[in-house]
MMTF fields as JSON, N, C-alpha, C and O atoms, coordinates in Angstrom:
{
  "mmtfVersion": "1.0.0",
  "mmtfProducer": "UNKNOWN",
  "numBonds": 487,
  "numAtoms": 488,
  "numGroups": 122,
  "numChains": 1,
  "numModels": 1,
  "chainsPerModel": [1],
  "groupsPerChain": [122],
  "chainIdList": ["A"],
  "bondAtomList": [4, 2, 8, 6, 12, 10, 16, 14, 20, 18, 24, 22, 28, 26, 32, 30, 36, 34, 40, 38, 44, 42, 48, 46, 52, 50, 56, 54, 60, 58, 64, 62, 68, 66, 72, 70, 76, 74, 80, 78, 84, 82, 88, 86, 92, 90, 96, 94, 100, 98, 104, 102, 108, 106, 112, 110, 116, 114, 120, 118, 124, 122, 128, 126, 132, 130, 136, 134, 140, 138, 144, 142, 148, 146, 152, 150, 156, 154, 160, 158, 164, 162, 168, 166, 172, 170, 176, 174, 180, 178, 184, 182, 188, 186, 192, 190, 196, 194, 200, 198, 204, 202, 208, 206, 212, 210, 216, 214, 220, 218, 224, 222, 228, 226, 232, 230, 236, 234, 240, 238, 244, 242, 248, 246, 252, 250, 256, 254, 260, 258, 264, 262, 268, 266, 272, 270, 276, 274, 280, 278, 284, 282, 288, 286, 292, 290, 296, 294, 300, 298, 304, 302, 308, 306, 312, 310, 316, 314, 320, 318, 324, 322, 328, 326, 332, 330, 336, 334, 340, 338, 344, 342, 348, 346, 352, 350, 356, 354, 360, 358, 364, 362, 368, 366, 372, 370, 376, 374, 380, 378, 384, 382, 388, 386, 392, 390, 396, 394, 400, 398, 404, 402, 408, 406, 412, 410, 416, 414, 420, 418, 424, 422, 428, 426, 432, 430, 436, 434, 440, 438, 444, 442, 448, 446, 452, 450, 456, 454, 460, 458, 464, 462, 468, 466, 472, 470, 476, 474, 480, 478, 484, 482],
  "bondOrderList": [1, 1, 1, 1, 1, 1, 1, 1, 1, 1, 1, 1, 1, 1, 1, 1, 1, 1, 1, 1, 1, 1, 1, 1, 1, 1, 1, 1, 1, 1, 1, 1, 1, 1, 1, 1, 1, 1, 1, 1, 1, 1, 1, 1, 1, 1, 1, 1, 1, 1, 1, 1, 1, 1, 1, 1, 1, 1, 1, 1, 1, 1, 1, 1, 1, 1, 1, 1, 1, 1, 1, 1, 1, 1, 1, 1, 1, 1, 1, 1, 1, 1, 1, 1, 1, 1, 1, 1, 1, 1, 1, 1, 1, 1, 1, 1, 1, 1, 1, 1, 1, 1, 1, 1, 1, 1, 1, 1, 1, 1, 1, 1, 1, 1, 1, 1, 1, 1, 1, 1, 1],
  "groupList": [{"groupName": "MET", "atomNameList": ["N", "CA", "C", "O"], "elementList": ["N", "C", "C", "O"], "formalChargeList": [0, 0, 0, 0], "bondAtomList": [1, 0, 2, 1, 3, 2], "bondOrderList": [1, 1, 2], "singleLetterCode": "M", "chemCompType": "L-PEPTIDE LINKING"}, {"groupName": "GLU", "atomNameList": ["N", "CA", "C", "O"], "elementList": ["N", "C", "C", "O"], "formalChargeList": [0, 0, 0, 0], "bondAtomList": [1, 0, 2, 1, 3, 2], "bondOrderList": [1, 1, 2], "singleLetterCode": "E", "chemCompType": "L-PEPTIDE LINKING"}, {"groupName": "SER", "atomNameList": ["N", "CA", "C", "O"], "elementList": ["N", "C", "C", "O"], "formalChargeList": [0, 0, 0, 0], "bondAtomList": [1, 0, 2, 1, 3, 2], "bondOrderList": [1, 1, 2], "singleLetterCode": "S", "chemCompType": "L-PEPTIDE LINKING"}, {"groupName": "ILE", "atomNameList": ["N", "CA", "C", "O"], "elementList": ["N", "C", "C", "O"], "formalChargeList": [0, 0, 0, 0], "bondAtomList": [1, 0, 2, 1, 3, 2], "bondOrderList": [1, 1, 2], "singleLetterCode": "I", "chemCompType": "L-PEPTIDE LINKING"}, {"groupName": "THR", "atomNameList": ["N", "CA", "C", "O"], "elementList": ["N", "C", "C", "O"], "formalChargeList": [0, 0, 0, 0], "bondAtomList": [1, 0, 2, 1, 3, 2], "bondOrderList": [1, 1, 2], "singleLetterCode": "T", "chemCompType": "L-PEPTIDE LINKING"}, {"groupName": "LEU", "atomNameList": ["N", "CA", "C", "O"], "elementList": ["N", "C", "C", "O"], "formalChargeList": [0, 0, 0, 0], "bondAtomList": [1, 0, 2, 1, 3, 2], "bondOrderList": [1, 1, 2], "singleLetterCode": "L", "chemCompType": "L-PEPTIDE LINKING"}, {"groupName": "LYS", "atomNameList": ["N", "CA", "C", "O"], "elementList": ["N", "C", "C", "O"], "formalChargeList": [0, 0, 0, 0], "bondAtomList": [1, 0, 2, 1, 3, 2], "bondOrderList": [1, 1, 2], "singleLetterCode": "K", "chemCompType": "L-PEPTIDE LINKING"}, {"groupName": "ASN", "atomNameList": ["N", "CA", "C", "O"], "elementList": ["N", "C", "C", "O"], "formalChargeList": [0, 0, 0, 0], "bondAtomList": [1, 0, 2, 1, 3, 2], "bondOrderList": [1, 1, 2], "singleLetterCode": "N", "chemCompType": "L-PEPTIDE LINKING"}, {"groupName": "CYS", "atomNameList": ["N", "CA", "C", "O"], "elementList": ["N", "C", "C", "O"], "formalChargeList": [0, 0, 0, 0], "bondAtomList": [1, 0, 2, 1, 3, 2], "bondOrderList": [1, 1, 2], "singleLetterCode": "C", "chemCompType": "L-PEPTIDE LINKING"}, {"groupName": "HIS", "atomNameList": ["N", "CA", "C", "O"], "elementList": ["N", "C", "C", "O"], "formalChargeList": [0, 0, 0, 0], "bondAtomList": [1, 0, 2, 1, 3, 2], "bondOrderList": [1, 1, 2], "singleLetterCode": "H", "chemCompType": "L-PEPTIDE LINKING"}, {"groupName": "ASP", "atomNameList": ["N", "CA", "C", "O"], "elementList": ["N", "C", "C", "O"], "formalChargeList": [0, 0, 0, 0], "bondAtomList": [1, 0, 2, 1, 3, 2], "bondOrderList": [1, 1, 2], "singleLetterCode": "D", "chemCompType": "L-PEPTIDE LINKING"}, {"groupName": "ALA", "atomNameList": ["N", "CA", "C", "O"], "elementList": ["N", "C", "C", "O"], "formalChargeList": [0, 0, 0, 0], "bondAtomList": [1, 0, 2, 1, 3, 2], "bondOrderList": [1, 1, 2], "singleLetterCode": "A", "chemCompType": "L-PEPTIDE LINKING"}, {"groupName": "GLY", "atomNameList": ["N", "CA", "C", "O"], "elementList": ["N", "C", "C", "O"], "formalChargeList": [0, 0, 0, 0], "bondAtomList": [1, 0, 2, 1, 3, 2], "bondOrderList": [1, 1, 2], "singleLetterCode": "G", "chemCompType": "PEPTIDE LINKING"}, {"groupName": "VAL", "atomNameList": ["N", "CA", "C", "O"], "elementList": ["N", "C", "C", "O"], "formalChargeList": [0, 0, 0, 0], "bondAtomList": [1, 0, 2, 1, 3, 2], "bondOrderList": [1, 1, 2], "singleLetterCode": "V", "chemCompType": "L-PEPTIDE LINKING"}, {"groupName": "PHE", "atomNameList": ["N", "CA", "C", "O"], "elementList": ["N", "C", "C", "O"], "formalChargeList": [0, 0, 0, 0], "bondAtomList": [1, 0, 2, 1, 3, 2], "bondOrderList": [1, 1, 2], "singleLetterCode": "F", "chemCompType": "L-PEPTIDE LINKING"}, {"groupName": "TYR", "atomNameList": ["N", "CA", "C", "O"], "elementList": ["N", "C", "C", "O"], "formalChargeList": [0, 0, 0, 0], "bondAtomList": [1, 0, 2, 1, 3, 2], "bondOrderList": [1, 1, 2], "singleLetterCode": "Y", "chemCompType": "L-PEPTIDE LINKING"}, {"groupName": "PRO", "atomNameList": ["N", "CA", "C", "O"], "elementList": ["N", "C", "C", "O"], "formalChargeList": [0, 0, 0, 0], "bondAtomList": [1, 0, 2, 1, 3, 2], "bondOrderList": [1, 1, 2], "singleLetterCode": "P", "chemCompType": "L-PEPTIDE LINKING"}, {"groupName": "GLN", "atomNameList": ["N", "CA", "C", "O"], "elementList": ["N", "C", "C", "O"], "formalChargeList": [0, 0, 0, 0], "bondAtomList": [1, 0, 2, 1, 3, 2], "bondOrderList": [1, 1, 2], "singleLetterCode": "Q", "chemCompType": "L-PEPTIDE LINKING"}, {"groupName": "TRP", "atomNameList": ["N", "CA", "C", "O"], "elementList": ["N", "C", "C", "O"], "formalChargeList": [0, 0, 0, 0], "bondAtomList": [1, 0, 2, 1, 3, 2], "bondOrderList": [1, 1, 2], "singleLetterCode": "W", "chemCompType": "L-PEPTIDE LINKING"}, {"groupName": "ARG", "atomNameList": ["N", "CA", "C", "O"], "elementList": ["N", "C", "C", "O"], "formalChargeList": [0, 0, 0, 0], "bondAtomList": [1, 0, 2, 1, 3, 2], "bondOrderList": [1, 1, 2], "singleLetterCode": "R", "chemCompType": "L-PEPTIDE LINKING"}],
  "groupTypeList": [0, 1, 2, 3, 4, 5, 5, 1, 0, 0, 6, 4, 7, 8, 9, 10, 7, 4, 5, 6, 5, 6, 11, 10, 5, 3, 2, 7, 6, 7, 6, 12, 13, 3, 14, 15, 6, 1, 2, 3, 2, 6, 5, 16, 5, 10, 1, 16, 14, 1, 14, 15, 15, 7, 13, 4, 7, 12, 4, 3, 4, 15, 17, 7, 11, 14, 16, 13, 16, 13, 6, 15, 14, 6, 16, 18, 3, 6, 2, 1, 10, 6, 5, 17, 9, 5, 5, 16, 15, 15, 17, 2, 15, 15, 12, 4, 10, 9, 4, 16, 12, 7, 17, 15, 14, 17, 7, 5, 2, 15, 14, 6, 12, 1, 19, 14, 13, 18, 14, 15, 1, 9],
  "groupIdList": [1, 2, 3, 4, 5, 6, 7, 8, 9, 10, 11, 12, 13, 14, 15, 16, 17, 18, 19, 20, 21, 22, 23, 24, 25, 26, 27, 28, 29, 30, 31, 32, 33, 34, 35, 36, 37, 38, 39, 40, 41, 42, 43, 44, 45, 46, 47, 48, 49, 50, 51, 52, 53, 54, 55, 56, 57, 58, 59, 60, 61, 62, 63, 64, 65, 66, 67, 68, 69, 70, 71, 72, 73, 74, 75, 76, 77, 78, 79, 80, 81, 82, 83, 84, 85, 86, 87, 88, 89, 90, 91, 92, 93, 94, 95, 96, 97, 98, 99, 100, 101, 102, 103, 104, 105, 106, 107, 108, 109, 110, 111, 112, 113, 114, 115, 116, 117, 118, 119, 120, 121, 122],
  "secStructList": [7, 7, 3, 3, 7, 2, 2, 2, 2, 2, 2, 6, 1, 1, 7, 1, 1, 6, 6, 2, 2, 2, 2, 2, 2, 2, 2, 2, 2, 2, 2, 6, 1, 3, 3, 7, 1, 1, 7, 1, 1, 1, 7, 7, 6, 6, 7, 7, 3, 3, 7, 3, 3, 6, 6, 7, 7, 1, 1, 7, 1, 7, 7, 7, 3, 3, 3, 3, 3, 6, 6, 6, 7, 7, 6, 6, 7, 7, 4, 4, 4, 2, 2, 2, 2, 2, 2, 2, 2, 2, 2, 2, 2, 2, 6, 7, 7, 7, 7, 7, 7, 2, 2, 2, 2, 2, 6, 7, 3, 3, 3, 3, 7, 1, 1, 3, 3, 3, 3, 3, 7, 7],
  "xCoordList": [36.556, 36.729, 38.124, 39.029, 38.296, 39.49, 39.935, 39.042, 40.936, 41.284, 40.999, 41.03, 40.784, 40.67, 40.671, 40.283, 41.227, 41.303, 40.247, 39.72, 39.807, 39.01, 39.419, 38.629, 40.664, 41.509, 41.167, 40.883, 41.098, 41.102, 39.47, 39.162, 38.812, 37.251, 36.976, 36.368, 37.454, 37.676, 38.037, 37.529, 38.876, 39.539, 38.479, 38.572, 37.393, 36.465, 35.353, 34.569, 35.728, 35.069, 33.745, 33.013, 33.054, 31.554, 31.338, 30.221, 32.328, 32.029, 33.128, 34.178, 32.572, 33.43, 33.973, 34.76, 33.638, 34.273, 34.182, 33.344, 35.184, 35.346, 34.369, 34.412, 33.385, 32.253, 31.188, 30.64, 30.986, 29.915, 30.036, 29.025, 31.271, 31.648, 31.542, 31.322, 31.761, 31.574, 30.321, 29.904, 29.727, 28.035, 27.243, 26.433, 27.732, 27.003, 27.494, 26.621, 28.811, 29.404, 28.566, 28.363, 28.239, 27.454, 26.211, 25.728, 25.561, 24.144, 23.853, 22.838, 24.879, 24.765, 24.923, 24.398, 25.874, 26.086, 24.799, 24.408, 24.107, 23.248, 21.877, 21.082, 21.923, 20.758, 21.328, 20.508, 22.724, 23.066, 23.657, 24.086, 23.58, 24.039, 25.563, 26.106, 26.273, 27.684, 28.242, 27.514, 29.509, 29.786, 31.373, 32.095, 31.84, 33.105, 33.159, 32.164, 34.387, 34.418, 34.963, 34.976, 35.424, 35.944, 35.107, 34.236, 35.375, 34.657, 35.367, 36.55, 34.242, 34.526, 34.722, 35.559, 33.952, 34.207, 35.483, 35.934, 36.175, 37.393, 38.877, 40.047, 38.157, 39.411, 40.531, 40.038, 41.651, 42.246, 42.147, 42.015, 42.203, 42.025, 42.999, 42.57, 44.082, 45.107, 45.161, 45.995, 44.223, 44.311, 43.37, 42.196, 43.902, 43.51, 42.561, 42.808, 41.294, 40.229, 39.558, 39.617, 38.88, 38.328, 37.069, 36.845, 36.328, 35.07, 34.173, 34.291, 33.462, 32.198, 31.101, 30.561, 30.509, 29.172, 28.391, 28.824, 27.092, 26.279, 25.868, 25.302, 26.142, 26.087, 27.461, 27.503, 28.51, 29.595, 30.134, 30.145, 30.574, 31.256, 32.286, 32.387, 32.932, 33.911, 35.404, 35.783, 36.214, 37.567, 37.659, 37.894, 37.499, 37.597, 38.903, 39.208, 39.556, 41.009, 40.637, 41.069, 39.826, 39.511, 38.053, 37.037, 38.134, 36.638, 36.341, 36.146, 36.286, 36.059, 34.511, 34.162, 33.738, 32.358, 31.717, 32.26, 30.389, 29.146, 27.877, 27.686, 26.903, 25.498, 24.581, 24.743, 23.454, 22.512, 21.18, 20.968, 20.143, 18.916, 18.245, 17.745, 18.161, 17.602, 16.238, 15.915, 15.298, 14.418, 14.616, 13.751, 16.026, 16.416, 17.225, 17.876, 17.274, 18.093, 17.57, 16.446, 18.084, 17.637, 18.607, 19.657, 18.418, 19.352, 19.317, 20.288, 18.158, 18.194, 18.762, 18.628, 19.349, 19.84, 20.709, 21.41, 20.681, 21.715, 22.884, 22.957, 24.002, 25.385, 25.774, 26.264, 25.395, 25.316, 24.888, 25.464, 23.684, 22.931, 23.582, 23.123, 24.631, 25.143, 25.623, 25.222, 26.671, 27.276, 26.064, 25.935, 25.188, 24.03, 23.229, 22.777, 22.868, 22.342, 23.032, 22.522, 24.276, 25.11, 25.781, 26.062, 26.043, 27.058, 26.573, 27.267, 25.079, 24.766, 24.815, 24.664, 25.002, 24.976, 26.681, 27.05, 27.439, 29.052, 29.303, 29.936, 28.781, 29.262, 28.604, 29.337, 27.399, 26.899, 27.538, 27.786, 27.988, 28.519, 29.897, 30.402, 30.656, 31.872, 32.19, 33.272, 31.011, 30.947, 32.051, 32.883, 31.919, 32.662, 31.875, 30.906, 32.462, 32.013, 32.749, 32.287, 33.832, 34.548, 33.683, 32.938, 33.904, 33.503, 34.454, 35.427, 34.466, 35.457, 35.51, 36.48, 34.534, 34.629, 33.462, 33.006, 33.141, 32.204, 32.703, 31.863, 34.075, 34.81, 35.027, 35.284, 34.937, 34.682, 33.344, 33.408, 32.168, 30.758, 30.641, 30.148, 31.055, 31.091, 31.417, 30.862, 32.476, 33.363, 32.714, 33.158, 31.86, 31.375, 30.549, 29.913, 30.742, 29.899, 28.831, 28.819, 28.072, 27.247, 26.68, 26.663, 26.253, 25.92, 24.525, 24.521, 23.228, 22.182, 22.08, 21.961, 22.102, 21.231, 19.994, 19.393, 19.243, 18.126, 17.968, 17.285, 18.456, 18.257, 19.121, 18.663, 20.234, 21.131, 21.763, 22.074, 21.801, 22.781, 24.184, 24.299, 25.039, 26.59, 27.254, 27.506, 27.601, 28.588, 29.701, 30.122, 30.611, 31.972, 32.917, 32.513, 34.147, 35.336, 35.856, 36.184, 35.9, 36.273, 37.611, 38.226],
  "yCoordList": [-19.442, -18.903, -19.15, -19.629, -18.784, -18.895, -20.497, -21.344, -20.792, -22.027, -21.734, -20.601, -22.712, -22.716, -24.23, -25.305, -23.906, -25.138, -25.269, -24.216, -26.494, -26.43, -25.794, -25.215, -25.92, -25.09, -23.688, -23.174, -22.955, -21.864, -21.372, -20.404, -22.036, -22.068, -21.964, -21.021, -23.055, -22.798, -21.787, -21.548, -21.07, -19.867, -18.794, -17.961, -18.742, -17.885, -17.598, -16.676, -18.979, -19.119, -19.048, -18.489, -19.467, -19.677, -21.137, -21.545, -22.14, -23.225, -23.478, -22.861, -24.537, -24.888, -25.985, -26.196, -26.856, -28.117, -28.639, -28.216, -29.613, -29.507, -30.68, -30.991, -31.369, -32.152, -31.291, -31.496, -30.023, -29.388, -28.677, -28.508, -28.211, -27.513, -28.26, -27.727, -29.836, -30.429, -30.92, -31.274, -30.948, -31.361, -30.131, -30.299, -28.861, -27.784, -27.629, -27.486, -27.663, -27.738, -28.995, -28.904, -29.936, -30.961, -30.555, -30.543, -30.141, -30.038, -28.602, -28.526, -27.684, -26.636, -26.772, -26.233, -27.725, -28.443, -29.112, -28.968, -29.928, -30.64, -29.758, -30.062, -28.471, -27.366, -26.84, -26.351, -26.84, -26.287, -24.829, -24.212, -24.355, -22.997, -22.765, -21.662, -24.139, -23.711, -25.151, -26.115, -25.055, -26.399, -26.385, -25.391, -27.936, -28.007, -29.572, -30.278, -30.126, -31.32, -32.441, -33.651, -31.739, -33.071, -33.546, -32.846, -34.888, -35.464, -34.907, -35.097, -33.909, -33.073, -34.001, -33.65, -35.332, -36.248, -36.654, -36.823, -36.845, -37.168, -36.509, -36.885, -35.327, -33.708, -33.772, -33.759, -33.826, -33.243, -31.732, -30.83, -31.555, -30.033, -28.934, -27.819, -29.289, -28.536, -28.556, -27.942, -29.297, -29.522, -28.336, -28.105, -27.783, -26.762, -27.326, -28.419, -26.578, -27.0, -25.712, -24.72, -25.713, -24.858, -24.814, -25.794, -23.653, -23.249, -22.213, -20.996, -22.689, -21.868, -21.498, -22.353, -20.189, -20.008, -19.25, -18.282, -19.912, -19.161, -17.832, -17.559, -16.696, -15.627, -14.704, -13.474, -15.574, -14.747, -14.68, -15.717, -13.555, -13.34, -12.107, -11.699, -11.651, -10.791, -11.585, -12.423, -11.06, -11.626, -13.265, -13.763, -14.048, -15.726, -16.022, -15.552, -16.5, -17.029, -18.314, -18.507, -19.019, -20.466, -20.342, -19.825, -20.751, -20.475, -21.896, -22.317, -22.78, -24.209, -24.463, -25.46, -24.05, -24.493, -23.007, -21.937, -23.252, -22.228, -22.717, -23.92, -21.966, -22.616, -22.081, -20.972, -22.959, -22.801, -22.904, -24.005, -21.956, -22.119, -23.511, -23.733, -24.584, -25.665, -25.88, -26.888, -24.328, -24.46, -24.164, -24.129, -23.98, -23.869, -24.803, -24.849, -25.765, -27.15, -28.062, -28.532, -28.307, -29.206, -30.521, -30.379, -31.341, -32.812, -33.295, -33.937, -33.055, -33.468, -32.75, -33.052, -31.868, -30.669, -31.582, -32.482, -31.404, -31.95, -31.108, -29.881, -32.201, -31.527, -30.07, -29.076, -30.283, -29.01, -27.82, -26.743, -28.04, -26.857, -26.317, -25.282, -26.968, -26.727, -25.284, -24.476, -25.067, -23.718, -22.686, -22.098, -22.655, -21.736, -21.685, -20.581, -22.913, -22.58, -22.355, -21.783, -22.87, -22.609, -21.379, -21.019, -20.674, -19.645, -18.318, -17.516, -18.304, -16.922, -17.051, -16.021, -18.191, -18.562, -18.693, -18.559, -18.953, -18.718, -17.074, -16.356, -16.72, -15.294, -14.581, -14.074, -14.573, -13.897, -14.342, -13.434, -15.648, -15.835, -15.326, -14.926, -15.287, -14.585, -13.168, -12.582, -12.782, -11.197, -10.782, -9.905, -11.683, -11.689, -11.855, -12.558, -11.192, -11.542, -12.867, -13.566, -13.054, -13.868, -15.554, -15.97, -16.291, -17.409, -18.408, -18.222, -19.466, -20.51, -21.323, -22.047, -21.238, -22.233, -23.431, -23.762, -23.913, -25.281, -26.353, -27.123, -26.77, -27.922, -27.842, -28.858, -26.488, -26.516, -26.853, -27.327, -26.69, -26.849, -28.335, -28.974, -29.047, -30.476, -31.513, -32.553, -30.864, -31.821, -31.466, -32.21, -30.564, -30.273, -31.605, -32.371, -31.699, -32.695, -31.801, -30.573, -32.425, -31.493, -32.203, -33.412, -31.228, -31.65, -31.072, -29.841, -31.703, -31.035, -30.986, -32.063, -29.973, -29.396, -29.283, -29.543, -28.754, -28.392, -27.066, -27.121, -26.106, -25.058, -24.665, -23.781, -25.162, -24.879, -26.363, -27.372, -26.002, -27.182, -26.604, -25.457, -27.144, -26.912, -27.723, -28.923, -26.715, -27.267, -27.32, -26.47, -28.247, -28.157, -28.77, -29.614, -28.374, -29.3, -30.431, -30.13, -31.714, -32.832, -33.121, -34.053],
  "zCoordList": [-15.177, -13.785, -13.176, -13.858, -11.759, -11.287, -10.697, -10.726, -10.311, -9.824, -8.089, -7.61, -7.461, -6.011, -5.323, -5.781, -4.114, -3.271, -2.227, -1.869, -1.622, -0.667, 0.599, 1.345, 0.809, 1.836, 1.645, 2.726, 0.751, 0.538, 0.888, 1.583, 0.407, 0.958, 2.142, 2.646, 2.775, 4.294, 4.929, 6.024, 4.448, 5.052, 5.14, 6.042, 4.203, 4.213, 5.488, 5.716, 6.256, 7.686, 7.187, 8.004, 5.966, 5.988, 6.192, 5.874, 6.736, 6.738, 8.058, 8.242, 8.877, 9.938, 10.095, 11.017, 9.222, 8.804, 7.194, 6.398, 6.894, 5.539, 4.943, 3.753, 5.985, 5.641, 4.935, 3.852, 6.024, 5.607, 4.33, 3.649, 3.909, 2.751, 1.439, 0.352, 1.706, 0.556, 0.335, -0.768, 1.332, 1.291, 0.405, -0.508, 0.963, 0.455, -1.201, -2.057, -1.548, -2.861, -3.842, -5.052, -3.121, -4.012, -4.318, -5.451, -3.082, -2.954, -4.178, -4.871, -4.197, -5.058, -6.608, -7.582, -6.41, -8.048, -8.579, -9.738, -7.548, -8.13, -8.681, -9.569, -7.743, -8.219, -9.471, -10.249, -9.869, -10.986, -10.978, -11.954, -9.505, -9.676, -9.579, -9.642, -9.392, -9.468, -10.325, -10.565, -10.664, -11.44, -11.209, -11.296, -10.839, -11.109, -11.674, -11.509, -12.373, -12.717, -11.873, -12.103, -10.815, -9.892, -8.87, -8.353, -8.511, -7.233, -6.238, -5.958, -5.498, -4.423, -3.238, -2.406, -3.015, -2.04, -1.801, -0.668, -2.961, -3.025, -3.13, -3.068, -3.323, -3.51, -2.555, -1.427, -2.503, -1.616, -1.166, -1.994, -0.078, 0.472, -0.352, -0.647, -0.62, -1.253, -2.726, -3.393, -3.188, -4.547, -5.599, -5.308, -6.578, -7.192, -8.118, -8.628, -8.445, -9.279, -9.692, -8.966, -10.918, -11.8, -10.665, -9.954, -10.58, -9.862, -10.607, -10.46, -11.245, -11.743, -11.118, -10.417, -11.202, -10.358, -11.527, -12.152, -11.711, -12.79, -13.013, -14.072, -11.892, -12.069, -12.171, -12.153, -12.276, -12.29, -13.712, -14.375, -14.226, -15.658, -15.239, -14.082, -16.211, -16.28, -16.224, -17.042, -14.947, -14.915, -14.857, -13.756, -15.892, -15.999, -16.374, -17.47, -15.943, -16.353, -17.365, -18.502, -16.696, -17.548, -18.418, -17.953, -19.375, -20.47, -20.676, -21.816, -19.494, -20.013, -19.738, -20.37, -19.203, -18.718, -18.828, -18.554, -19.314, -19.3, -18.994, -19.174, -18.534, -18.116, -19.052, -19.561, -19.343, -19.73, -19.101, -18.592, -18.999, -18.404, -18.571, -19.673, -17.516, -17.993, -18.809, -19.436, -18.603, -19.59, -21.303, -22.178, -21.399, -22.966, -23.24, -24.284, -22.197, -22.785, -23.888, -23.711, -24.755, -25.815, -25.915, -26.543, -25.539, -25.34, -26.639, -27.038, -27.532, -28.981, -30.062, -31.248, -29.651, -30.434, -31.538, -31.078, -32.731, -33.679, -33.742, -33.799, -33.716, -33.701, -34.408, -33.873, -35.764, -36.547, -35.962, -36.11, -35.169, -34.608, -33.282, -32.798, -32.669, -31.339, -31.185, -30.347, -32.255, -32.465, -32.019, -30.945, -33.23, -33.122, -32.019, -31.72, -31.145, -30.037, -28.739, -27.775, -28.794, -27.755, -27.375, -26.232, -28.658, -28.528, -27.773, -27.148, -28.022, -27.457, -25.588, -24.931, -24.998, -23.727, -23.162, -21.996, -24.209, -23.758, -24.004, -23.232, -25.023, -25.123, -23.806, -22.957, -23.702, -22.343, -21.273, -20.48, -20.865, -19.5, -19.555, -18.506, -20.797, -20.523, -20.988, -21.012, -21.338, -21.878, -22.74, -22.511, -23.964, -25.013, -26.699, -26.985, -27.369, -28.867, -29.462, -30.365, -28.868, -29.353, -29.59, -28.702, -30.76, -31.073, -30.99, -31.721, -30.282, -30.106, -31.332, -31.556, -32.114, -33.235, -33.037, -31.943, -34.126, -34.026, -33.539, -33.072, -33.466, -32.83, -31.478, -30.833, -30.846, -29.698, -29.06, -27.925, -29.592, -29.045, -29.257, -28.327, -30.444, -30.749, -29.604, -29.252, -29.182, -28.272, -26.676, -25.802, -26.282, -25.208, -24.701, -25.425, -23.08, -22.397, -21.606, -21.696, -20.942, -19.976, -18.635, -18.406, -17.865, -16.289, -16.203, -16.227, -16.099, -15.855, -14.448, -13.864, -13.814, -12.553, -12.639, -13.681, -11.231, -11.221, -12.079, -13.102, -11.775, -12.561, -13.751, -14.476, -14.041, -14.971, -15.454, -14.822, -16.889, -17.589, -17.673, -18.104, -17.38, -17.55, -18.556, -18.45, -19.866, -20.645, -20.419, -19.634, -20.946, -20.297, -21.286, -22.086, -21.256, -22.117, -21.069, -19.921, -21.553, -20.752, -21.16, -20.643]
}
């Protein structure tokens, strides 16, 4: 996804103050529909961060996170099976046939939201 700042989000006029914006971002992350690594409550307004949305694909600058529907999440999956299990979700989200390699999938962390689990590079 693209880098964005909270200040740029405020300029869209969807929120009338930063507290509401941050509350919405935290709520939507907990639902799993968006993802970001940063602690939004402490993030300066002008600091860029990677912002991911579960239905966005196409022109994505960074490929450091991707969603898996929570009903397909398998926390018990063996390390050697991660590539096979996660690759289709990665390729679907980024619209590519590219395979980043097994090591990429071995080093992923995850954030579990209500609707989606986000796998990301830490």
